[in-house]
N, C-alpha and C positions, 0 to 999 in steps of 0.2 A: 398296498403300494408295491409289494413284491410281485404280485400277479401281473402288474402292468408291464413287466419286463420278461418274466419267466414264461408266461403263456404264449406270447408271439414267438419266442425262441423255440419252445416245445412244438408248437404247431408247424412252424417252418421246418423243423428237423424231421417230423413225421412225414410231411409232404415230400420233402426231398428224398427221404429214404425209400418211400413207396415208389416215387418216380424213378429213382436209380434202379431199384430192383426190377421194375417193369421194363425199363429200357434194356437192361442187361439180358433179361429173359427173352424179349422180342428180338434183340439184335443178335445175340449168340445162339438163340434157339434154332435158327436156320442152319447153323454150321455144326453145332454140337448138340447132344441130347439135352432136352430141357432141364433134367435134374442137375446137369453140370452147370448150365447157365444160372439156375437158381442158386446153386452153391456159390458161384462167383459173385452174384449180386448180394447174397447174404453175407459173404465175406467182407465185401466193401462196406456195407451198412453196419455189420457187426464190429468191424475194426473202428469205424467212426464212433459208434455208440459206446464201445468199451472205453475208448480214450476220453470221450465226453463225460462218462460216468466217473472215471478216475479224476478228471479235472475238477468236477463238482465236489468230489470227496475231499480233495486237497483244499479247495476253496472254503469248504465248511470248516476245516481245521485251521484256516488262516495261513495256508502254505501254498506254494506254487512250484511247478516243475517245468522247466523249459523243454526237456526232451519229450515229455508227454504232450505238451502243447504243439511241438513240432510234428509229432506223429499224427495228432488229430488234424492239423492243417494239411498234412500229406494226404490223408484219406479224403478230406473235403475236396482238395484239388483233383484227386483221382476220380471221384464221382463226377465232378464238373467236367473233367476231360472226357469221361465216357459219354456224358450227355452231349458234349460238343461234337465228338467223333460220330455219334449216332445221327445227330442232326445234319452233319455234312455229307454223310453217306446215304441218308434216307432218300427215297424216290420222290416224295412229295412232302409238302408242309415243312420245308426246311426252316423258314422263319419262325413257325410256331415252336418247333423243338429248340431252336436257339433261344427263344424268348424265355423258356423255362430252364435253360441250362445253368443259370446263375443261382438257382435255389440252394444248392449245397453251401456255396460260399456265403449266401445271405444268412443261412441258418447259423453258420460259424460266427459271422459278424454279430448276430443278435445275442448269441451266448457270450461273446466278448463284452458287449454293452451291458448285459446282465451282471457279469463279473465285476465290471467297473462300478456299477450301481451298488453292489454288495459291499465293495471295499470302501465306498464313500457314504453308505447309508448311516443315518443317525437315529437314535431313539426319539420318541415324541417329546420326552422331557428335554433332551438336548435341543431339539428344534424349537421348543417353546422358549428356552433360555436364549437361544440365538435371536429369535424374533424380538424378545424383550430388550436385548442389548441393542439391536438395530433401531428399535423404536425409541429407546432412550437417547441414542446418538442423534436420531433425527430431531427429537424434541430439543436437545441441547443446541443443535445447529440452528433450528428455527428461532430459539430464544436469543442466541448470539447475533443472528442476522437482524432481529427486531431491535436489539440493544444498539447495534451499530447504526441502524437507520435513525433511531431516536437521537443518538449522540450527534450524528451528522446534521440532523435538522436543527438541534439546539445550537450547535456551533455555527451553522449558517445564519440563524437568527441573531446570535451574539455578534457575529462579524458585520451583519447588516446594521445593527444598532450602533456599533462602534464607528463604522464608516460614516453613518449619518451624523453622529455627534461630532466626529472629526471634521466633516464638511461644514457643519454649522460654526464650529470654532474657527476654521480657516476663513470663512466669510466674514465673521466678526473681526478677526485680526486684520483682514484686508481693508475693511471699512475704517477701522481705527487707524491703520497706517496711512490710508489716504487722507483722513482728516488731519492727522499730525503733519503729514507732508504739506498739506495746504496751509496750515497754521504757520509752519516754519518758513514756507516761502513768503507768506505775508510779512513775517517779522524781518526776514532778510531784505525784502523790498523796502520796508519802512526804514531799516537801518541805513541802506545805501541811498535813500532819497535825499536830495539837497534841502528840501524844506524841513525834513526831520532833523538834519544836522544843524541848521540855523536855530530850530526850536530848542534843541538840546543845549546848544551854545548859550542861548539866552537864559536857560534855566541854571546851568552849572557855573556860569561866570560869577554870579554873586557869591557862590559858595567858596570857590577857589579862584580868586582874582588872577588874571593873567594866564590861566590854564584852561585849555579847551580839550578835555579828555575825549578820546575816541570811544564811542558807545559800542560795546561788544554784546553779542548775544548772551543770554544767561547760560550759566553752566549747570547742567542737571546733575545733582549730587548733593552730598551733605555739605552744609555751610557752617562756618564758625559763628557762634553767637557774638553779637556786638556788645562789648562791655559798656557798662553805664558810664556816662561822662563824669569825670571827677572834677573836683574843684581846682586841681593842679593846673598850672598854665600850660597851654598847648605848645608842642614843639614847633620850632621854626622849620621851614622847608629844608634848610641846610642840615640842621640837626637830625631831622627825620631821614634825609637821604643818607647821612653818615651811619645812622643806626641800621637802616635797611641794608646798606652795603656791607657792614660788618657782619650782620647775621647771615646774609646770603652767601658771603664768601668764607664763612666759618668752616665749611666742609668742601671737599672736592669729590665729585663735581658739585657745582653750586646748587643750593637748595631751591626747590620750587617755591612758587608764591604761597601756596597753602602752608608749607612747612615753615617758611620765613614768618608768615603772619602768626602762626601758632606760637613760635618762639618769641616773637615780638610781644604778644599779649602775655605769655607766661613770664616774661622778664619784668612785667609791671608797667610797661610803657602804654601810653594812651594816644590814639589817633583815630580819626574816622576812617571808615572803609574806603571812602573816596580818596582821601589824602594818602592813605597807605598804598593804595593801588597806583596812584599817580607817582608816588615816590619810587615804587618798584619799577615802573615803566621808565622813569628817568635814569635809574641806576642800571637797569638791564639794557 
């Protein structure tokens, strides 16, 4: 893995150093003796190589020096400047020389990338541990997603079943309410009918002579059991009215019919439900 970054940087460095030396010798060789031009080219390449070697030594020790890095970049910029100046002053092939003038800076950039790789490189054991942790996290995430999808599907099924059951109950209640409303309307119509009134009058007249009670709709709720008829003589209408009035007005506000009837029975008095209700209506 290390060779993937160090080999390109080393090759680019060698190419840029050879190119810089050749350009300096060709460019300055016409103005000064070639040994002088060779010394200048070797000086540029030597300074660059020395700073690079020192940077690599510090990197191997886990250290870093900003001045050394600055000097190294200075030599790289100097080599690039020499190549650019030679390309601009060359008689021909200016584009070709400019195309290779970036090689020193590219070599420095590759060494920078290699240094970053070294500072972030991990051992195979650490990489395997990281891969295991990542795989475990992916497995847990997949299991959590599957669990959430299953719970969502279950909840959707439950809501569908509850909604369907509620709809069935609502339909049954609606039909029951409609049936009860129809039955109640029938009872109300029968109660208000003239023929029904005459029929009830003919039935109740023999029971309570001279009284034609008004027929009310039945009251839905608990009712008081009718006590068995005793052998004691029945109360007259006046006596029954007096008892009803006394029990009804025994408290303020006046007692309701149910409370009055309960106290009437508890006191030991006896009267049919029809007579007791008729007396209550006369008193009230």
